[in-house]
N, C-alpha and C positions, 0 to 999 in steps of 0.2 A: 597385369604386373608380371614382368619377366622374372624368371628364376635363373637367369644366366649370371655371369660373374661381373657384369658391368655395375659399377658403383655410382649412385646418384648422390653427390656430396650434399645436396640440399635436403635430402630426405632419409639417407641411410646412415646408420651407425655400424661400425665394423670392429670386431674384436678378433684377433688371431693369436694363437699360441702354438708352440711346438710342445706337444704332450708326450711324455715318456711312457707310451703304451701304444699298442697296435690300433689301427682303425677299427677293427672288429671289437676290441675292448671298449673303446670310446663310444662307438655306436651302441653297444649293449647298455652302457650307462644312460643313454638317452631313450632306450626302448624297453628296458626292463623296469617295471614300476618299483620293485623292491630296491634296485640299485639307485633309481632316481631319488628315492626318499633319503638316501645317504648323503647327497651332495647338492641337490637342486637349489635350496635356499641359502643365501649367505648367512653363515653362523653369526650370531646366536639364534637366528630364525631356524625353523624346521619345516619339513615337508611331511605332514602326517598322512596324506592320502594322494594317490596317483592312480588315475584310470586312463588307459590307453586303448584305442581301437586302431591299431597300426596298419592303415590302408588309406589310399587316397579317398577322401570323403569321410573317413573315420574320425570320430570326435575324441577329444582328450580333455581331462580336467586335472590340473595340478594344483593342489591346495597348499599354500604356504601359511605358516603360523608365526606370529611374533612372539616375543618372550613372555607376554601375558596370556598367550593362548588364543588370541584373536585370529580368526582364520580368514584368508584371502584366496578364494577360488579363482583360478585362471582357466576358463574354458576356451577351447579352440578346436581346430580341425586340421588334419593332415591334407596337404595338397599333392605332395610327391614323397615317395618312400623308395629309396635305392639302398638296399642292405649294405652296411659297412662303408658307404660312400656319401650319401646325402639324405637329409630330411628337410622338408619344407612344410611349415605349418603357419596358420594364421588365426587371429582372433576375430576375423570378419565373419566366420561361420562357427557353429558349435557342434557340428556333426551332421552328416547326410545333407549338407548344403543348406541347413537352416541358418538364416542370417542372425548375427549377434546384434546386440543393442547399438554398439558403436565400435566400428573397426578402428584399431589403433596401429597395428603393424603386422607384417608377415616376416617370418624368420626363415632364412636360408642357412642351413648348417651343412658344412662339407668336412669330410674326414679323409685327408689325402696322406698316403703313405710316404714317409721320408726316412728311408733306411730303418724301418721297423718302428719308428715313432710316428706320431700323427700330427700333420699340420691341420689344426682345428681352426676353422673360420666360422664365425657367426655374423651374419649380416641381418640387421634389423631394418627392414624397409617400411617406413612409415607412410601413412596415407597423406599426411600433410606436413609441411615444413614445421609447423607449430607443434605437432606431435613429436617430431624428432627432437626439437629443442626441449620439450617437456621431459622426454625420456632421458635426455642427456643431463638435465638438471636433477632428475630423480636419482642419478648416480649410475647410469648404464655402465660406464667403463669400470668403475670401482666394483659395483655389484657383480657384473658378469665376469670380471677378472677374478674376484674372490671365488665365485662358483667354478670357474675354469680350474683353479688350483685345487678345489675340493674334488672336482671331477677327475683330475689327474690322479689324486691319491686313491680314489676308488678304482679307477681303471688299471692302475699299476698292480693292484692286488688280484686282478682276474687272471 
């Protein structure tokens, strides 16, 4: 699976925003567990726990919780880490190349400087067209859009 900028309309979902914070601040929000807890889940959900091993092959687990406190762990693995510029992670592996139960998508995040602000782009690359459609129906654009706004609020304060 390529991590270039080519979009596959059958399998990719894309969210892009101009965030009023530097690429370094936005990147920090994705790589500092304490900062991720502040913005990662769309409110009123929360993110009680975040564990990151920020290296290619390193595992990550981001736990989201609903309003009733039910927890939903999201394990994955980093494929590419370019400080302040790019992060690529997948749920196909759970760390050190150990396969997960069922791969769903790979995420390519880019943080491009635009006059001191950040052109933030998230590309969710799904393994199958049906996975993309399911993710879209789950509210990808609404949920990731809400989270991008929450991310911006945190990043602006750094």
